[in-house]
C-alpha atoms as one frame of an Amber mdcrd trajectory, in Angstrom:
protein
  30.517  15.192 -26.746  30.764  18.056 -29.228  28.647  21.097 -28.224  26.835
  21.201 -31.577  25.737  17.585 -31.143  24.448  18.348 -27.643  22.675  21.387
 -29.037  21.013  19.286 -31.748  19.837  16.769 -29.135  18.546  19.633 -26.991
  16.575  21.043 -29.914  15.134  17.615 -30.691  14.109  17.155 -27.043  12.400
  20.550 -27.039  10.513  19.761 -30.246   9.380  16.392 -28.866   8.317  18.036
 -25.602   6.341  20.757 -27.360   4.624  18.193 -29.571   3.805  16.085 -26.516
   2.421  19.134 -24.733   0.040  19.667 -27.639  -1.020  16.000 -27.440  -1.452
  16.201 -23.655  -4.631  18.278 -24.077  -3.732  20.794 -21.399  -1.717  18.301
 -19.354  -4.814  16.152 -18.812  -3.402  13.040 -20.530  -0.734  11.294 -18.452
   1.836   9.950 -20.912   2.048  12.942 -23.242   2.320  15.126 -20.121   5.168
  13.008 -18.745   6.932  13.113 -22.110   6.542  16.899 -22.225   8.033  17.394
 -18.756  10.913  14.988 -19.370  11.601  16.475 -22.798  11.773  20.011 -21.433
  14.016  18.885 -18.560  16.394  17.231 -21.015  16.325  20.208 -23.376  17.121
  22.773 -20.685  19.782  20.584 -19.087  21.548  20.005 -22.396  21.334  23.626
 -23.528  22.829  24.704 -20.188  25.767  22.336 -20.796  26.238  23.714 -24.310
  26.437  27.244 -22.908  29.590  26.242 -21.030  31.364  25.936 -24.399  29.636
  28.422 -26.692  28.422  32.013 -26.489  24.949  32.304 -25.006  23.768  34.527
 -27.860  24.795  31.981 -30.485  23.350  29.024 -28.574  20.027  30.723 -27.968
  19.730  31.982 -31.540  20.278  28.491 -32.944  18.142  26.765 -30.298  15.197
  29.145 -30.587  15.350  29.517 -34.373  15.646  25.846 -35.250  13.209  24.855
 -32.523  10.594  27.263 -33.853  11.052  26.172 -37.453  10.966  22.473 -36.579
   7.914  22.692 -34.332   6.137  24.640 -37.066   6.867  21.819 -39.489   5.696
  19.232 -36.944   2.500  21.235 -36.414   1.909  21.291 -40.168   2.710  17.584
 -40.646   1.214  16.055 -37.480  -1.626  18.401 -36.595  -2.574  19.823 -39.990
  -1.809  23.388 -38.923  -1.549  25.866 -41.751   1.656  27.813 -42.341   0.542
  31.075 -43.926   2.752  33.671 -45.524   3.312  35.564 -42.266   4.439  32.390
 -40.496   6.857  31.529 -43.299   8.159  35.104 -43.395   8.711  35.088 -39.641
  10.625  31.818 -39.772  12.753  33.043 -42.680
């Protein structure tokens, strides 16, 4: 599979895992906790495979940047978290 596709799946898994971690209420709820652990395992496995084909600096910049922006949007949409000017500036 193309490295950019694997990277996109890795980012999606990380975003799902982070969202599930928020829903797990400190890992006290079983199914969101399981989803968080499995999501992070998938994300790290896939990103490690991507690094076999792309420069680590490029992979990490894309993975961290898109992951941060997407989880911020999920936080705004799902949890009603406010994105103030500093948050938007930081993501830009």
